[in-house]
C-alpha positions as CSV (number, residue, x, y, z in Angstrom):
1,M,81.9,-8.0,82.7
2,N,78.5,-8.0,83.2
3,R,77.5,-11.6,84.8
4,N,77.6,-12.1,88.5
5,Q,74.6,-14.6,90.0
6,V,74.7,-17.2,92.4
7,V,72.9,-20.0,92.7
8,I,72.5,-21.9,96.0
9,E,71.1,-24.0,98.3
10,G,71.6,-24.1,102.0
11,V,70.3,-24.0,105.4
12,I,69.7,-20.7,107.5
13,A,72.5,-20.6,109.9
14,E,71.2,-17.6,111.7
15,I,68.7,-14.7,110.6
16,D,68.2,-11.0,112.1
17,A,64.9,-9.6,112.9
18,L,63.4,-7.8,109.7
19,R,64.3,-3.6,109.8
20,Y,63.7,-1.2,107.6
21,T,66.1,1.5,105.6
22,P,65.3,5.3,106.8
23,A,63.1,4.9,102.7
24,G,61.0,2.2,104.4
25,V,62.9,-0.3,102.4
26,P,62.5,-4.2,104.0
27,H,65.6,-5.3,104.7
28,V,67.0,-8.6,106.4
29,E,70.6,-9.7,107.0
30,F,71.4,-13.9,107.3
31,R,74.3,-16.2,107.1
32,L,73.4,-19.7,104.6
33,A,75.5,-22.6,105.4
34,H,75.8,-24.8,102.2
35,Q,77.3,-27.8,102.1
36,S,77.7,-30.7,99.1
37,R,79.7,-33.0,97.2
38,Q,80.8,-31.3,94.2
39,R,83.2,-32.8,90.9
40,E,86.7,-30.9,90.9
41,A,89.0,-32.0,88.6
42,D,87.7,-35.7,87.7
43,V,87.8,-35.9,91.8
44,E,84.5,-35.9,94.2
45,R,85.2,-33.7,97.2
46,E,83.5,-32.5,100.1
47,V,82.2,-28.4,100.4
48,A,81.1,-26.6,102.8
49,V,80.7,-22.9,102.9
50,T,78.8,-20.0,105.5
51,M,78.3,-17.1,103.9
52,S,76.8,-13.4,105.0
53,A,73.3,-13.1,102.5
54,V,71.3,-9.4,102.6
55,A,67.5,-9.0,101.0
56,L,66.1,-6.2,100.2
57,G,62.2,-5.2,99.4
58,E,60.1,-8.4,98.4
59,P,63.1,-10.8,99.0
60,A,63.2,-9.8,102.8
61,L,59.9,-10.1,103.1
62,E,60.2,-13.6,102.1
63,A,63.1,-14.2,103.9
64,A,61.2,-13.0,107.6
65,K,59.5,-15.6,107.0
66,F,62.2,-18.7,107.8
67,V,63.6,-19.5,110.8
68,S,67.4,-20.8,111.5
69,G,67.6,-24.6,110.0
70,A,64.8,-23.8,107.2
71,A,66.4,-25.2,104.0
72,I,66.2,-22.5,101.4
73,A,67.5,-22.0,97.4
74,V,68.5,-18.3,96.7
75,K,69.6,-16.8,94.1
76,G,71.2,-13.4,93.2
77,F,75.1,-11.7,93.5
78,L,78.1,-10.8,95.3
79,S,79.3,-8.0,95.9
80,R,81.5,-5.9,98.5
81,R,80.3,-5.8,102.6
82,G,80.7,-2.2,102.5
83,L,82.8,0.6,101.2
84,K,85.9,0.0,103.2
85,S,85.4,-3.8,102.7
86,D,86.4,-6.2,100.4
87,Y,84.5,-8.9,101.7
88,P,81.7,-10.3,99.9
89,I,78.1,-10.3,100.7
90,L,75.3,-12.4,99.0
91,H,72.5,-9.8,97.4
92,V,69.4,-11.7,97.3
93,N,66.5,-11.7,94.2
94,Q,65.0,-14.6,95.1
95,I,64.4,-16.8,97.8
96,K,62.4,-20.0,98.2
97,S,62.0,-23.3,100.6
98,I,63.3,-26.7,99.6
């Protein structure tokens, strides 16, 4: 199994300041809030989720330009937050304003 891709739109609920790893790689974490109507079992339903996200490198430099409340579209993959955590975090490879 190799497929792990997430494409989602939402607003930045909160965003941390741009930081750099010890190796000098740009790094920013933020929370993405999504609301929409989705079809499930032939019924439309309201969907709302807020998730943690992280961007490294060039996507981090792009993400750092946004402020809370900004509408964005992101593409990336899910991973666990840390070695001892099963909580997912979205690793952003692409980010753009919508």
